[in-house]
C-alpha positions as CSV (number, residue, x, y, z in Angstrom):
1,M,4.9,-62.7,69.1
2,S,5.6,-60.0,71.7
3,E,2.8,-57.7,70.4
4,T,0.1,-60.3,71.0
5,F,1.5,-61.0,74.5
6,A,1.8,-57.3,75.3
7,T,-1.8,-56.7,74.2
8,N,-3.0,-59.0,77.0
9,L,-1.0,-57.3,79.7
10,S,-2.9,-55.1,82.1
11,P,-1.5,-51.7,83.2
12,D,-0.9,-53.3,86.6
13,R,1.2,-56.1,85.1
14,I,3.2,-53.6,83.0
15,R,3.7,-51.5,86.2
16,A,5.0,-54.6,87.9
17,L,7.5,-55.2,85.0
18,I,8.7,-51.6,85.5
19,V,8.8,-51.6,89.3
20,D,10.7,-55.0,89.5
21,A,13.6,-53.7,87.4
22,R,16.6,-52.5,89.4
23,A,17.1,-49.7,86.9
24,L,15.2,-48.2,84.0
25,I,17.3,-47.3,80.9
26,L,15.6,-45.0,78.5
27,D,16.2,-44.0,74.9
28,V,15.5,-40.4,74.0
29,D,14.3,-39.6,70.5
30,G,10.8,-41.1,70.0
31,T,10.8,-42.6,73.5
32,L,10.9,-39.7,75.9
33,A,9.5,-37.3,73.3
34,E,8.3,-37.3,69.7
35,T,11.3,-35.3,68.5
36,E,11.8,-36.7,65.0
37,E,9.7,-34.0,63.2
38,A,11.8,-31.3,64.8
39,H,15.0,-33.1,63.7
40,R,13.6,-33.5,60.1
41,Q,12.7,-29.8,59.9
42,A,16.2,-28.8,61.2
43,F,17.9,-31.1,58.6
44,N,15.9,-29.5,55.8
45,T,16.6,-26.0,56.9
46,A,20.3,-26.8,57.2
47,F,20.3,-28.2,53.7
48,A,18.6,-25.1,52.2
49,G,21.0,-22.8,54.0
50,A,23.9,-24.8,52.6
51,G,22.6,-24.4,49.1
52,L,21.7,-28.1,48.7
53,D,18.6,-29.1,46.8
54,W,17.9,-31.9,49.3
55,H,14.6,-32.2,51.1
56,W,13.6,-35.1,53.3
57,D,9.9,-35.7,53.3
58,R,8.3,-37.9,56.0
59,P,8.5,-41.2,54.0
60,A,12.2,-40.5,53.1
61,Y,13.1,-39.6,56.6
62,K,11.4,-42.7,58.0
63,E,13.7,-44.8,55.9
64,L,16.8,-42.7,56.8
65,L,16.0,-43.3,60.5
66,R,17.2,-46.9,59.9
67,V,20.6,-45.3,59.9
68,A,21.6,-44.4,63.4
69,G,23.2,-41.0,63.9
70,G,22.7,-37.6,62.2
71,K,26.1,-37.4,60.5
72,E,25.8,-41.0,59.4
73,R,22.3,-40.3,58.0
74,I,23.6,-37.4,55.9
75,R,26.5,-39.5,54.6
76,A,24.2,-42.4,53.7
77,F,21.9,-40.1,51.8
78,D,24.8,-38.4,50.0
79,H,26.1,-41.8,48.9
80,A,22.8,-43.1,47.7
81,R,21.3,-40.4,45.5
82,D,20.4,-42.3,42.3
83,G,24.0,-43.0,41.4
84,Q,25.1,-39.4,41.6
85,P,28.6,-38.7,43.1
86,S,28.9,-37.7,46.7
87,V,29.1,-33.9,47.1
88,L,30.1,-33.6,50.8
89,S,33.4,-34.4,52.5
90,D,33.5,-35.7,56.1
91,S,34.4,-32.3,57.4
92,Q,31.5,-30.7,55.4
93,I,29.1,-33.3,56.8
94,A,30.3,-32.5,60.3
95,E,29.9,-28.8,59.8
96,L,26.4,-29.3,58.3
97,H,25.4,-31.5,61.2
98,Q,26.6,-28.8,63.7
99,I,24.3,-26.3,61.9
100,K,21.4,-28.8,62.0
101,T,22.0,-29.3,65.8
102,R,21.9,-25.6,66.4
103,L,18.6,-25.3,64.4
104,Y,17.1,-28.2,66.3
105,A,18.0,-26.6,69.6
106,E,16.3,-23.4,68.5
107,L,13.1,-25.3,67.5
108,I,12.9,-27.1,70.8
109,T,13.7,-23.9,72.8
110,E,11.2,-21.8,70.9
111,G,8.4,-24.2,70.3
112,G,9.0,-26.9,72.9
113,C,8.6,-30.6,72.5
114,P,6.6,-32.1,75.4
115,L,7.4,-35.5,76.9
116,R,5.2,-38.3,75.5
117,P,2.1,-39.2,77.5
118,G,2.8,-40.8,80.8
119,I,6.6,-40.4,80.6
120,R,6.7,-37.7,83.4
121,A,4.7,-40.0,85.6
122,L,7.1,-42.9,84.9
123,L,10.1,-40.8,85.8
124,D,8.5,-39.3,88.9
125,A,7.4,-42.7,90.2
126,A,10.9,-44.1,89.7
127,R,12.4,-41.3,91.6
128,R,9.9,-41.7,94.5
129,R,10.8,-45.4,94.8
130,G,14.6,-44.7,94.5
131,Q,14.8,-46.7,91.3
132,P,17.9,-45.5,89.3
133,L,17.2,-44.0,85.9
134,A,19.6,-44.0,83.0
135,I,19.8,-42.8,79.4
136,A,21.2,-44.8,76.4
137,T,20.8,-42.9,73.2
138,T,22.2,-42.4,69.7
139,T,21.6,-38.7,69.8
140,S,24.2,-36.2,71.0
141,R,24.6,-34.9,74.5
142,D,23.7,-31.4,73.3
143,N,20.4,-32.6,71.9
144,I,19.6,-34.4,75.2
145,D,20.4,-31.2,77.1
146,V,18.1,-29.0,75.0
147,L,15.2,-31.4,75.2
148,L,15.4,-32.3,78.9
149,S,16.3,-28.8,80.1
150,A,13.0,-27.7,78.5
151,S,11.0,-30.7,79.9
152,L,12.6,-31.3,83.3
153,G,14.6,-28.2,84.1
154,K,18.2,-27.2,84.1
155,D,19.1,-29.8,86.7
156,W,17.8,-32.7,84.6
157,E,21.1,-34.5,84.8
158,Q,20.6,-35.1,88.5
159,W,17.6,-37.3,87.6
160,F,19.9,-39.9,86.0
161,A,22.4,-42.2,87.5
162,A,24.1,-42.8,84.1
163,I,23.9,-41.0,80.7
164,V,25.5,-42.3,77.5
165,A,25.1,-40.5,74.2
166,G,25.8,-41.6,70.7
167,D,29.0,-39.6,70.4
168,E,30.5,-41.4,73.4
169,V,30.8,-44.8,71.8
170,T,32.4,-46.2,68.7
171,R,29.4,-48.0,67.3
172,K,25.8,-46.6,67.5
173,K,22.6,-48.6,67.7
174,P,21.7,-51.3,66.7
175,A,25.2,-52.1,68.2
176,P,24.8,-52.6,72.0
177,D,27.7,-50.2,72.9
178,V,25.6,-47.5,74.5
179,Y,23.8,-50.0,76.7
180,L,27.0,-51.8,77.6
181,K,28.5,-48.6,78.7
182,V,25.4,-47.7,80.8
183,L,25.5,-51.1,82.5
184,S,29.1,-50.5,83.3
185,K,28.3,-47.2,84.9
186,L,25.3,-48.6,86.8
187,N,27.3,-51.7,87.8
188,L,24.1,-53.8,87.5
189,P,23.4,-57.1,85.7
190,A,21.7,-56.6,82.4
191,Q,18.9,-59.0,83.0
192,E,17.9,-57.1,86.2
193,C,17.4,-53.8,84.3
194,L,14.7,-52.7,81.9
195,A,15.3,-50.8,78.6
196,I,12.5,-48.6,77.3
197,E,12.7,-48.1,73.5
198,D,10.5,-47.1,70.6
199,S,12.3,-48.7,67.6
200,G,13.5,-52.0,66.2
201,I,17.0,-50.6,66.1
202,G,16.8,-49.7,69.8
203,L,15.3,-53.1,70.6
204,A,18.2,-54.9,68.9
205,A,20.8,-52.7,70.8
206,A,19.3,-53.5,74.2
207,I,18.8,-57.2,73.4
208,G,22.4,-57.3,72.2
209,A,23.4,-56.1,75.7
210,G,21.2,-58.7,77.3
211,I,18.6,-56.2,78.7
212,P,14.9,-57.0,78.6
213,V,13.0,-54.3,76.6
214,L,9.7,-52.5,77.0
215,I,8.6,-50.9,73.7
216,S,6.5,-47.8,73.6
217,R,5.6,-47.3,69.9
218,S,6.4,-43.9,68.4
219,A,5.1,-42.2,65.3
220,Y,8.0,-43.2,63.0
221,F,8.6,-46.7,64.2
222,S,5.1,-48.0,65.0
223,D,5.3,-50.8,62.4
224,D,8.7,-52.1,63.3
225,D,9.2,-55.7,64.2
226,F,9.2,-55.9,67.9
227,S,9.6,-59.6,68.3
228,G,11.8,-60.2,71.4
229,A,10.4,-57.3,73.4
230,A,9.1,-58.2,76.9
231,C,6.2,-55.9,76.3
232,T,4.9,-53.5,73.6
233,I,2.5,-50.6,74.3
234,D,1.3,-47.5,72.6
235,D,2.4,-45.1,75.3
236,F,2.4,-44.9,79.1
237,T,-1.0,-43.2,79.5
238,E,-2.8,-46.1,81.2
239,V,0.3,-47.2,83.1
240,A,0.7,-43.7,84.5
241,S,-2.5,-44.2,86.5
242,A,-1.1,-47.4,88.0
243,L,2.2,-45.7,88.8
244,A,0.4,-42.7,90.4
245,N,-1.5,-45.1,92.7
246,E,1.8,-46.2,94.2
247,S,2.0,-43.0,96.2
248,E,-1.6,-43.5,97.4
249,A,-1.0,-47.1,98.6
């Protein structure tokens, strides 16, 4: 099992796994930052504003996260409410999701959502060594922009050699489409890159594209099955020290 193997890896060996990759391809929600609570709150506020008696508590939202994509999540919930008929059309779902996206942006802008421990060190070290960074995510480009503008600055896009969001592909994770599109933009072999994910869905998507995966467990997906990952860690706190030492060597 990958978890047992990963437990025995030292921070230096994990650092080597990262450094040896020709590019790092990162997921966003749960991987770069613990954004899911902000998403959940934005969904619930949007539901209340629309006059819906829906409320997603944490256990319910954890299950809904198995459905990739916000609009898809709303549709899945609407279709599965104890046999009740669906109440929203596709256009109403799209409008509701737009409202939710705006509310999410306000939450992130007002309250912030810091990068997870060690992530900034990971990104900075990659930039120092000239290692390309890329994003492969199910979330929208607008959501990426609001999060990373707050964390990395308005020029955050310059940090990444390729960015593919969920609204740019036909199939979302666990389909491999976002990763395949990123690989096409990078023009690099899959096996020579490293995907950094936090969920079983993300793991499946990256493996489907032939990319080795490093899992950094997040709050909502910590108990997922990560069999098949090259490495599984809690976060990059310890690895950050090893990465920082590169500049001192």
